[in-house]
ZAMIVO-92514 format. One record per atom (N, C-alpha, C): x, y, z; residue number from 1. Coordinates in steps of 0.02 Angstrom, whole numbers. Layout:
BEGIN
<pt x="X" y="Y" z="Z" i="NUM"/>
...
//
This chain:
BEGIN
<pt x="317" y="-686" z="511" i="1"/>
<pt x="292" y="-656" z="453" i="1"/>
<pt x="252" y="-593" z="471" i="1"/>
<pt x="260" y="-539" z="433" i="2"/>
<pt x="223" y="-473" z="440" i="2"/>
<pt x="176" y="-454" z="390" i="2"/>
<pt x="120" y="-434" z="404" i="3"/>
<pt x="67" y="-421" z="354" i="3"/>
<pt x="37" y="-357" z="372" i="3"/>
<pt x="26" y="-312" z="324" i="4"/>
<pt x="-1" y="-248" z="330" i="4"/>
<pt x="-48" y="-234" z="270" i="4"/>
<pt x="-96" y="-185" z="287" i="5"/>
<pt x="-142" y="-164" z="238" i="5"/>
<pt x="-131" y="-91" z="230" i="5"/>
<pt x="-119" y="-62" z="174" i="6"/>
<pt x="-110" y="8" z="161" i="6"/>
<pt x="-169" y="39" z="123" i="6"/>
<pt x="-204" y="82" z="157" i="7"/>
<pt x="-259" y="122" z="130" i="7"/>
<pt x="-234" y="182" z="98" i="7"/>
<pt x="-249" y="198" z="38" i="8"/>
<pt x="-225" y="250" z="-3" i="8"/>
<pt x="-271" y="297" z="-30" i="8"/>
<pt x="-261" y="363" z="-24" i="9"/>
<pt x="-295" y="417" z="-55" i="9"/>
<pt x="-254" y="442" z="-111" i="9"/>
<pt x="-276" y="447" z="-176" i="10"/>
<pt x="-225" y="470" z="-227" i="10"/>
<pt x="-250" y="541" z="-249" i="10"/>
<pt x="-208" y="577" z="-285" i="11"/>
<pt x="-227" y="634" z="-315" i="11"/>
<pt x="-283" y="625" z="-367" i="11"/>
<pt x="-328" y="667" z="-377" i="12"/>
<pt x="-381" y="655" z="-427" i="12"/>
<pt x="-360" y="628" z="-495" i="12"/>
<pt x="-390" y="580" z="-523" i="13"/>
<pt x="-373" y="550" z="-585" i="13"/>
<pt x="-313" y="503" z="-584" i="13"/>
<pt x="-279" y="491" z="-526" i="14"/>
<pt x="-213" y="457" z="-523" i="14"/>
<pt x="-227" y="381" z="-491" i="14"/>
<pt x="-287" y="359" z="-485" i="15"/>
<pt x="-302" y="295" z="-461" i="15"/>
<pt x="-271" y="241" z="-502" i="15"/>
<pt x="-282" y="243" z="-563" i="16"/>
<pt x="-258" y="189" z="-612" i="16"/>
<pt x="-181" y="189" z="-612" i="16"/>
<pt x="-152" y="244" z="-616" i="17"/>
<pt x="-79" y="247" z="-615" i="17"/>
<pt x="-49" y="218" z="-550" i="17"/>
<pt x="-80" y="236" z="-494" i="18"/>
<pt x="-49" y="205" z="-433" i="18"/>
<pt x="-59" y="132" z="-431" i="18"/>
<pt x="-123" y="111" z="-455" i="19"/>
<pt x="-131" y="35" z="-452" i="19"/>
<pt x="-88" y="2" z="-499" i="19"/>
<pt x="-67" y="29" z="-553" i="20"/>
<pt x="-20" y="-3" z="-599" i="20"/>
<pt x="50" y="-4" z="-566" i="20"/>
<pt x="66" y="51" z="-531" i="21"/>
<pt x="134" y="49" z="-502" i="21"/>
<pt x="135" y="0" z="-439" i="21"/>
<pt x="81" y="-13" z="-403" i="22"/>
<pt x="80" y="-61" z="-349" i="22"/>
<pt x="100" y="-126" z="-374" i="22"/>
<pt x="78" y="-144" z="-436" i="23"/>
<pt x="100" y="-210" z="-462" i="23"/>
<pt x="178" y="-219" z="-469" i="23"/>
<pt x="214" y="-167" z="-470" i="24"/>
<pt x="289" y="-174" z="-472" i="24"/>
<pt x="321" y="-168" z="-406" i="24"/>
<pt x="285" y="-166" z="-349" i="25"/>
<pt x="318" y="-162" z="-284" i="25"/>
<pt x="323" y="-240" z="-260" i="25"/>
<pt x="380" y="-262" z="-242" i="26"/>
<pt x="391" y="-330" z="-232" i="26"/>
<pt x="351" y="-360" z="-171" i="26"/>
<pt x="343" y="-327" z="-119" i="27"/>
<pt x="310" y="-348" z="-59" i="27"/>
<pt x="233" y="-341" z="-62" i="27"/>
<pt x="205" y="-308" z="-113" i="28"/>
<pt x="133" y="-304" z="-125" i="28"/>
<pt x="107" y="-369" z="-150" i="28"/>
<pt x="66" y="-408" z="-108" i="29"/>
<pt x="43" y="-468" z="-131" i="29"/>
<pt x="-28" y="-464" z="-168" i="29"/>
<pt x="-58" y="-407" z="-156" i="30"/>
<pt x="-126" y="-395" z="-190" i="30"/>
<pt x="-146" y="-324" z="-179" i="30"/>
<pt x="-195" y="-306" z="-221" i="31"/>
<pt x="-213" y="-234" z="-215" i="31"/>
<pt x="-281" y="-224" z="-248" i="31"/>
<pt x="-321" y="-180" z="-221" i="32"/>
<pt x="-393" y="-171" z="-249" i="32"/>
<pt x="-407" y="-99" z="-248" i="32"/>
<pt x="-450" y="-79" z="-301" i="33"/>
<pt x="-480" y="-14" z="-298" i="33"/>
<pt x="-538" y="-12" z="-252" i="33"/>
<pt x="-548" y="46" z="-219" i="34"/>
<pt x="-603" y="52" z="-172" i="34"/>
<pt x="-652" y="105" z="-191" i="34"/>
<pt x="-711" y="104" z="-161" i="35"/>
<pt x="-760" y="159" z="-170" i="35"/>
<pt x="-766" y="186" z="-95" i="35"/>
<pt x="-770" y="251" z="-91" i="36"/>
<pt x="-774" y="280" z="-23" i="36"/>
<pt x="-718" y="326" z="-4" i="36"/>
<pt x="-701" y="329" z="60" i="37"/>
<pt x="-650" y="375" z="88" i="37"/>
<pt x="-583" y="361" z="57" i="37"/>
<pt x="-563" y="298" z="40" i="38"/>
<pt x="-496" y="282" z="12" i="38"/>
<pt x="-509" y="259" z="-61" i="38"/>
<pt x="-456" y="263" z="-100" i="39"/>
<pt x="-462" y="248" z="-169" i="39"/>
<pt x="-433" y="177" z="-184" i="39"/>
<pt x="-382" y="156" z="-145" i="40"/>
<pt x="-345" y="93" z="-153" i="40"/>
<pt x="-331" y="62" z="-84" i="40"/>
<pt x="-318" y="-2" z="-85" i="41"/>
<pt x="-299" y="-39" z="-29" i="41"/>
<pt x="-249" y="-93" z="-57" i="41"/>
<pt x="-188" y="-100" z="-22" i="42"/>
<pt x="-139" y="-148" z="-42" i="42"/>
<pt x="-122" y="-192" z="22" i="42"/>
<pt x="-112" y="-257" z="1" i="43"/>
<pt x="-90" y="-305" z="53" i="43"/>
<pt x="-12" y="-304" z="45" i="43"/>
<pt x="19" y="-299" z="100" i="44"/>
<pt x="91" y="-300" z="102" i="44"/>
<pt x="114" y="-360" z="143" i="44"/>
<pt x="161" y="-402" z="120" i="45"/>
<pt x="187" y="-458" z="165" i="45"/>
<pt x="263" y="-466" z="158" i="45"/>
<pt x="292" y="-475" z="218" i="46"/>
<pt x="365" y="-483" z="219" i="46"/>
<pt x="385" y="-527" z="278" i="46"/>
<pt x="444" y="-553" z="272" i="47"/>
<pt x="469" y="-600" z="323" i="47"/>
<pt x="472" y="-568" z="388" i="47"/>
<pt x="490" y="-503" z="393" i="48"/>
<pt x="496" y="-466" z="458" i="48"/>
<pt x="469" y="-399" z="454" i="48"/>
<pt x="447" y="-368" z="513" i="49"/>
<pt x="412" y="-303" z="513" i="49"/>
<pt x="453" y="-248" z="486" i="49"/>
<pt x="523" y="-255" z="498" i="50"/>
<pt x="565" y="-200" z="473" i="50"/>
<pt x="561" y="-195" z="396" i="50"/>
<pt x="560" y="-250" z="359" i="51"/>
<pt x="551" y="-249" z="285" i="51"/>
<pt x="487" y="-219" z="265" i="51"/>
<pt x="434" y="-243" z="308" i="52"/>
<pt x="366" y="-218" z="286" i="52"/>
<pt x="361" y="-143" z="293" i="52"/>
<pt x="386" y="-114" z="350" i="53"/>
<pt x="382" y="-44" z="354" i="53"/>
<pt x="423" y="-3" z="310" i="53"/>
<pt x="483" y="-36" z="294" i="54"/>
<pt x="526" y="-1" z="248" i="54"/>
<pt x="495" y="6" z="181" i="54"/>
<pt x="460" y="-51" z="155" i="55"/>
<pt x="428" y="-50" z="94" i="55"/>
<pt x="373" y="-1" z="93" i="55"/>
<pt x="333" y="8" z="143" i="56"/>
<pt x="280" y="56" z="148" i="56"/>
<pt x="305" y="129" z="147" i="56"/>
<pt x="355" y="147" z="184" i="57"/>
<pt x="376" y="215" z="196" i="57"/>
<pt x="420" y="232" z="130" i="57"/>
<pt x="461" y="184" z="106" i="58"/>
<pt x="509" y="206" z="52" i="58"/>
<pt x="483" y="188" z="-21" i="58"/>
<pt x="438" y="146" z="-23" i="59"/>
<pt x="414" y="129" z="-92" i="59"/>
<pt x="342" y="151" z="-103" i="59"/>
<pt x="296" y="122" z="-65" i="60"/>
<pt x="222" y="140" z="-75" i="60"/>
<pt x="209" y="212" z="-66" i="60"/>
<pt x="227" y="243" z="-9" i="61"/>
<pt x="209" y="311" z="-1" i="61"/>
<pt x="246" y="361" z="-44" i="61"/>
<pt x="296" y="338" z="-79" i="62"/>
<pt x="328" y="379" z="-124" i="62"/>
<pt x="306" y="375" z="-201" i="62"/>
<pt x="262" y="328" z="-212" i="63"/>
<pt x="231" y="316" z="-274" i="63"/>
<pt x="200" y="388" z="-305" i="63"/>
<pt x="216" y="408" z="-368" i="64"/>
<pt x="184" y="461" z="-394" i="64"/>
<pt x="105" y="458" z="-393" i="64"/>
<pt x="73" y="504" z="-369" i="65"/>
<pt x="-2" y="500" z="-371" i="65"/>
<pt x="-30" y="489" z="-303" i="65"/>
<pt x="7" y="464" z="-253" i="66"/>
<pt x="-14" y="448" z="-188" i="66"/>
<pt x="-14" y="511" z="-147" i="66"/>
<pt x="-75" y="528" z="-124" i="67"/>
<pt x="-80" y="587" z="-80" i="67"/>
<pt x="-73" y="572" z="-5" i="67"/>
<pt x="-107" y="519" z="14" i="68"/>
<pt x="-105" y="503" z="88" i="68"/>
<pt x="-115" y="426" z="96" i="68"/>
<pt x="-87" y="402" z="150" i="69"/>
<pt x="-96" y="332" z="171" i="69"/>
<pt x="-113" y="325" z="240" i="69"/>
<pt x="-144" y="266" z="257" i="70"/>
<pt x="-159" y="242" z="314" i="70"/>
<pt x="-146" y="168" z="320" i="70"/>
<pt x="-101" y="151" z="368" i="71"/>
<pt x="-74" y="78" z="369" i="71"/>
<pt x="-99" y="44" z="431" i="71"/>
<pt x="-125" y="-16" z="421" i="72"/>
<pt x="-151" y="-69" z="470" i="72"/>
<pt x="-98" y="-125" z="469" i="72"/>
<pt x="-61" y="-134" z="529" i="73"/>
<pt x="-17" y="-190" z="527" i="73"/>
<pt x="-48" y="-244" z="573" i="73"/>
<pt x="-50" y="-302" z="546" i="74"/>
<pt x="-72" y="-361" z="582" i="74"/>
<pt x="-30" y="-381" z="639" i="74"/>
<pt x="-58" y="-404" z="697" i="75"/>
<pt x="-24" y="-422" z="754" i="75"/>
<pt x="-41" y="-500" z="768" i="75"/>
<pt x="15" y="-534" z="783" i="76"/>
<pt x="5" y="-604" z="803" i="76"/>
<pt x="4" y="-604" z="879" i="76"/>
<pt x="-53" y="-633" z="905" i="77"/>
<pt x="-61" y="-632" z="983" i="77"/>
<pt x="-54" y="-703" z="1007" i="77"/>
//
């Protein structure tokens, strides 16, 4: 199982729009609004890392209103 957290900065005033769009991304299991450097964080979970990274690159980063992302991928040691 692959799990990642995507920190997002949105264009001004687009926080709610991006948050609503995240609810429609299949691999996003939860998401929260933030205060501080980032506007939103999303938890993404997939059976394999390839599906996880593909979702982040092809779906989340392409959402209208997303300006910048930073992804943290969990590692199993």
